[in-house]
N, C-alpha and C positions, 0 to 999 in steps of 0.2 A: 433846846426848843421842845415844847410839849408835843407829844404825838397826837394827831387828830383822832378823836373818838370815832369808832364805827357805830353807826346808828342802826338799831335793830328793831324790827316789828316781830312780836311773838304771837302767833296764831295758835290758840289752845293753851293760853297762859296759866290756867288753873289746874291743868292736868299734871301728871307726873313729870313729863319732859319739860313742860312749860315752867313749872315751879323750880325745877333744878336749873333751867336756863337762867332764871332770874336770880338764883343763888350765886351763880358764877359771875353774872353781870354785876351784882352788888359787890362781890369780892374784888372785881377789877373795875370799879366805877370810874377810874381814870382812863379806861380804855374803851368802855362801852356806854352808849346812851340808849335807853329804851324809849322809842318814839311812838309805839302803838302796842296795845294789849287787847286781845279779843278772847272771850270765853264763850262757852256754849250756853250754860245756864247758871253757873255758880256765881251769882251776883255779889254775895257778901265777900267771898274770897277775892273777886275781881276788884271790889271797892278797896280792899286792903292793899292790893297791888298798886292800884292807881295812886293811892295816898303815898306809898313808898317810893314809886318811880316817877310819878308826875309826867306821864307821856303826853304827847300832843293829841293823841286820839285814843279812844277806848270804845269797845263794842261788845254787845251781847247778841248772840245768834237767836236766843229766845227773847222776843221783844217784851219790854216792860214799859209802863208809862214813864215819861221823862220826870214826872214829879217824884218818882221813887229814887232818883239820883240824889244823894245827899248834897246839900248846899256847897260844902267844901270841895266837892269833886266836879263842879260844873265849870272849872277853869279850862277843861279840854273838850274837844269835839267828841260827841257821843253818836254812835251809829248802831241801829238795831236791825235784827233780822239777818237774812242771808247776805245782805249788802255789806255787813260788817267785815266779813272776811275779804271781800273784794276791795273795799276801801283801805283796809290795813295793808293788803298786798301792794297797793299802789301809792302808799303814803310816802312822805319825805324820809327815806331811809336808805341804807346801803344793803342791808341783809333782811331777808324775811325767813324766819324760822317757822316751818309749817309742821305742827304737831297735832293738828286736828285729826279726829278719828274718821276713817271711811272716805267715801267718794267726794265728800266736800273738799278734801285736800287737793284733788286734781285741778279744779277750776282756780283755786288759790295759787297753786304752783304755776300754772300757765299764765295767770294774770301777772304775777310777780316777774316772771321771765320776760313777758312781753313789754314790761315797763323797765327792763334793763336792771333788775335787782338780782343780787346773788341769793340763791335759795339754799337754805340749810334744811335738808329734807329728813323729817322724822315721821313721814306719812308714806306707808308702803303702797297704798292703793293708787296713788298718782302714777307710779311707774307700772304697777301690775295691770291696771286697766287701760292706761293711755301711754304706755312706754314709748311708742313711736312718736307721738305728738310731743311729749315732754322732752325727749332727748333732742328732737329737732329744734324745739324752741330754745333749749339750752345752748345748742351749737350756734344759734344766731346771736346769742349774748357774748359768747367767747369761752375760753378755757376756764375750767373750775367754776362755772356759773351754777353748778349743781353739786353741792357737797353733802355727803351722807352723814347722818347723825346716829342711825342704828349702830350698835356696838360692833356687829359683825362686818358691816360694810365700811364702817370707819376703819376697822382693823385692816381690811383689804386695801383701802385707799392709803393708809399709812405705810403699808408694805410696798405699795407701788412707788412711793417717794424714794425708796432705796433700790428700785429695780433698774435704774439707769437705762431705761428704754428697752430692756430685755423683754421679749414676749412672754405672756403667761402660758404655762403648760396647762395648769388647772388651778382652780380655787378650792381651798379647804374651808367650807362654810360650817362653822361649829354650832352646836346647840346643846343645851343641858340635858335634853330628853324629857324635861318636865316631870310632873308628879306621877305619870304613868309609865315611866321608862322601863320598869321591871315587871309591869303587869302583863298578863297574857291577853290575847285578842278579845276573848269573851268578857273578861273583867273590864277592859277599856270600853267596850261597846255598851256595857250596862252601867258604867259609872255615871254619876250625876254631877250637877253644877258645883256643889260644895267641895267635892273631891278635886275637881278640875281647878278650882280657885286657889289651891294650896301649892303655889310654885316654890320649889326648894331653894332657889338662889336669888331671885329678883323680886323687887317690889314694884309692881306696875299697875296700870289700869285694868279693869275687869275684862274688857274685850281682848286685849293682847294676852292676858293671863290664860283665858280660855283657849286662844289660838296656840299658845305655847304648849298647852296640855294635849291638844290634838295634833300638834306639829303643823297645823295650817300656817302658823307664823313662819315656820321654816320654809314651807311651800311657797308662801308669798315672797320670802327673802330670796329664794332661788330665782324667781322671775325678776325681782328687783335687781339682783346681781347681773343677770343677763344683759339688762339695759344699761346699768351704770358702768359696767366694765367691758362692754362689747364682746362678750364671750358666748360660746354655744352652750346649750344645755349639757352636752357631754363633758364640758370643761368645769362643771360645777359638782363638787363632791361634798355631800353632807356628812359630817362627822359628829357623832354623839360624844360629848365631852362633859361629864356630870359636874366637874369642879368649876366650870365657867371661868377659868383662868386664861386659857388660850382663846382669844376672841375671834380668830380666823386667821388665815394665812394664804400664801401663794406658793405653789410648786413651780419651779423653773425647769427648763429642758435638761439641765445638767443633773437634776435630781435634788437640788437644794430646795429646802422649805424655809421660807421667811414668814414668821408669824409675829403677831402682836399680843403681848401678855399684859395682864393687869388685874386688879381687884374688880369684882362686879359692881362698878360704880359708873352710872351713866354721865356723871359730870365730866369725865375725861373725854369721851367722844363729842359731847355737846361743846365743850370749850375748845377742843381742837378744831371743830368746824367754824366756830365763832372767830377764832384767832388765826386760822390758817393763813400763811404757812408757819406762823410762830407756834411755840408751845408755852403756855402759861400754867402756873400751879393751880390745881383745882381745890386745894384745901382738904382733899380726901386722903385716905390711908394709902401709903405706898405698898406695893406688893413685896412681901417678905419671903424670899425664896427658901430661907432656912426653916420656915414654919410650914411649908407645903408637905403634906404627908404622901403625896404621889399624884400623878396626873394619869388619867385613864381615857381611852378612846375606844369607841364601839361603832360598829356598822349599823345604821338605822334599818328598821324592819318595815318595808312598805306594805307588808301584810297586816301587821298590827296598826300601822299608821298609813291608811290609804291616801292621805293628803299629799304625800310625797310623789306617789305614782300619778295622781291626778294632775299635779303641777307639771310633771314631765310630759304627760299626754297633751296638756293644754299648750305648752310651749311648742311642741311638735305640730299641733294643729294650726297655730297662728290665728290671725283674725282677732275676733273678740272673745276667744275661748278663755283667756286669762281673766278678762273683765267679768265674764259670766261666772267663773269659779269664785272670784272675789265677792261678787254680789250675792250669790247663793250662800256662801259661808257667812257673810256679814248678817244676812237675814236670819240664818239659823242660830247664830250666836246671840243676836239681839232677842230672839224668841227665848232662848235658854236663860238669858239674864232677866227676862220680864217676869211678871207675876205668875204667868201660866207655865213657866219653864223649869220650876224647881225639880219636878219629877222626870223631866225629859232626859232620856239616856244619851250619852255622848255619841254613841254610834249613829244616832239619828242625823247628826250633822253631816257625817260622811255620806249617808244615803241621800239626803236632800241635795247636796252639792252634785253628786254623780247623776242623779236623775234629772236635775235641772240642765246639766250639760247635755244629756242625751236628748231632752225635749227641745232644746234650743237649736242644736245642730250648728252648722257653719254660719257665722255672721261676720261681716266686714268691720274693721275698726280703723278706717283711714281718716275719718274726720271726728271732731268732737261730737257732732250730732249722732253719728253711728255708734260711738262709744256709749253715749247716754241712752240711746234707744235700746241697745243690748243690755245695759245695766238695768234699766227700768223693767224690761220684759223679764229678765232673769229674776228680779226681785218679786214680781207678781207670781211667777211660777213657784218660786221657793215658798212664798207665803201661803199659796194654795196647798202645797204639799204639807207644810207645817200645820195647817188647819185641819188636816184629815185625821 
């Protein structure tokens, strides 16, 4: 008897994670059916995807006239504007893969969970800004309602499957160190956009590539790990691992370390989340242990990379501090990537985030309204600082 296909909605389908999700969905077309596709503004690429996967619903967050939809693609429902994400999160599907960039991901995640969907999470901001709200919504759905897609959190989740209920002593959260791993503090602060976009190991979108260079990506992942795995900030150990072979691991109380290794290929964590608890072939290259020249591990430097210190301070502060950190960083990165940001030094990102946190002070984050209020005000402050 043929196994029932899992129906999946892909939010952020034209981005790096979205396109790789569709690659593995096509590879296992007998197991997955794509029911919804939503993109931000890449309409031509979205049109190609709709032709290939023929979903029930498609959407663009950047509205266009309906007349621009090709005749052969009008077989499905089209939704435009911000409503596209919400509609896809509530569509006729089993899983919602959320890979949109930024705070737009939080409302999508909450909407999917409140409609009893399993969420495959490739958006850090949902947990960074609204961790308490998202984890509570996931608990209402049931066990494994929120599955991580980030390679590091997927690695930790995979290790937990072999933990047999033993408690975590601490998490080893790995990172490559990015293009500035060996640079001194002054060189990092004065570096510009072009240098930051040259990631040594991964091919990703521009925003996450900048975050990887400043280690704000790792700072956000620390906060994400706190909520995903119900650990304290003291149980999260960041480890710089330039080869990106060990994707993360768990230390247990007897001193054992269980880790997940693999080639730097996002198709593995994506497909693991899609097929969990099964493992299906990705079509990617298997890790060849005999070709490894060596694995090295380094202690991260919070002086050269203040992002790690700021994340720990925000987790200790609680409330909306992590939301404010995320919003200020997002605005600084978007400014850097904009037409006026080519000459902006990387060090400005650290300064803007820290000053925004200082100006905002303590804010609550017990409701969606409070989270969005803190997010909006933090963005206004950050933009005013960037304009100076």
